[in-house]
C-alpha positions, 0 to 999 in steps of 0.5 A: 590455640587455648584461650588464657581464661575460658570466663563465658562473661568475658571475651577469652584471650588466645596464647600468641594471637597477633594482629590479622591480615585484616588489621594490617590492611586497616593500618594500609588505610592510614598510612594514606591518611598520615600521609597526606597530612604530614605532605599538607604540614610540610607546605606550611611550616610554622608555629601555625600548621604545627599546632593545627597538624597536632590536632588533626594526626592526634584526632587520627591517630586515637581512630586507631587507638579506638578502633585496636583497644575494642579490636585487642579485647573482642575481635573473634573474626565475625562477620559483622565484626569484618563489615562493621571494620570494612565501614571504617576503612571507608570513614578513613578514606573521607578523613584522609579526603580531608585532611589535607586541607582540614582547615579549609574547604575540606573541613566539614567532610573531613568532620563526617569522616570521625563521626560516622567514623566514632558512630561503628565504634559504638555499633562495635561496642553494642554488639559486645553486649553479650559479654557480661562481665564487659558491660561497665566497658562497653556501656562507657565507650559506647557512650563517649564514642557516641557523643563524640558522633555527634560532636564532629557531626555537629561541626561540620554545619560551623564556622571554621572556628566554632569549628575548630573549638567543636573538634578541641572539645572531641579531641579533649575527650578522647585523651582522657578517655584513658581515666574514664574507663581505668576502671575497668582495665583490670577486669577486662584486660587489653590482650597483653601480646596484641596489643603492645603489637598493634602500638609498634605496628603503628610505629611502623608507620610515622616511621615508615613516613619519615623514611619517605620523606627522604625520598622527599626531600631529594626529589623536593627541586629540580635538581640535587642541593645541599640543602635536601640532602643535608635535610635528608641526611638529618631524617634518615638518620633520626628515622635509624635513632628511632626505631632503636629506641624503639625497638632496641633500647626501650623494647615499647611492644613487649608483651604488657600483663595488667595486675592489679590498679598499679598495672592499670597505670603503669598501662596508661602511662606506657599509651600516652609515651607514644602520643611525644613519639607519633608526633616527634617522628610526624613532626620530622617527616614533614620537617624533613621536606620542609627543610629540603627547598633552596631557602636558607633555614629560618630561625622558627622553623629552626626551632620549631624542628628541633624542638617536634625531634626533641618530643622523640626522647621524652617519650622514649623516656616514658616507654622507658620507665613504664617498662621498668614498671611493668617489672 
């Protein structure tokens, strides 16, 4: 297919580009990591468990996000890119192992997995230095990921409290990164078709975890009982409604062309709008399993369940606003 532009200083955008088979394989490893975290959260379904699980979920998602934004701009399926991608998959398996007890004995494994992933992202960017028009973006991302790799690696040697403090700092850098690279968004643009598709695929990952939680809810005890059935019915209905809202109502996966500073701001609104959706769907999945127990639902649990679900329409509203601005 012919490229959308042919500047020798920037990577070309192929028309109609879709997710590669490697990217779909890459996503499957994150399915495992999210399932590990969801299972741990379901067994600690309280406000403390929610805060810790959100930190871990967003830290993992930003790894996926870092790989995705690199791939949407630079991936040409070169052998060196595939080797780095496979090494990133190895790092994610370490993350998935550690995330189920990240605030306990497996905390160092989780931190070292994140450190390795961030280091590999920095290397991936530095290997694209031949694109002269992207030098600023490459330096910004490589510097950010090297700093984060150092923070995650250093945290592995600390006791739990300062360790989590460094994790919070590293995640804060992640959440600020779209602003850190904002000046380059229009000069080195993400692929307008590929990027929304990738976000849609991660949404499917979390919705799939929501469906899996329905099965876990029905299989929660030795016998099927009313709490399990109620939790399963509510979980499947809310998961279907979220799919409908994302793909059929807001059309969040539609093409997103970035034009000028306003286009860059709109892209950031669209990307940040996914955060409450992902946290909400993740909370729904874990809550569905937690609520399937035979014990009566406590008021704090019910409030937490409702609060998590309420994040989903908030995020969909942000995506709808971003879609209106795009048109």
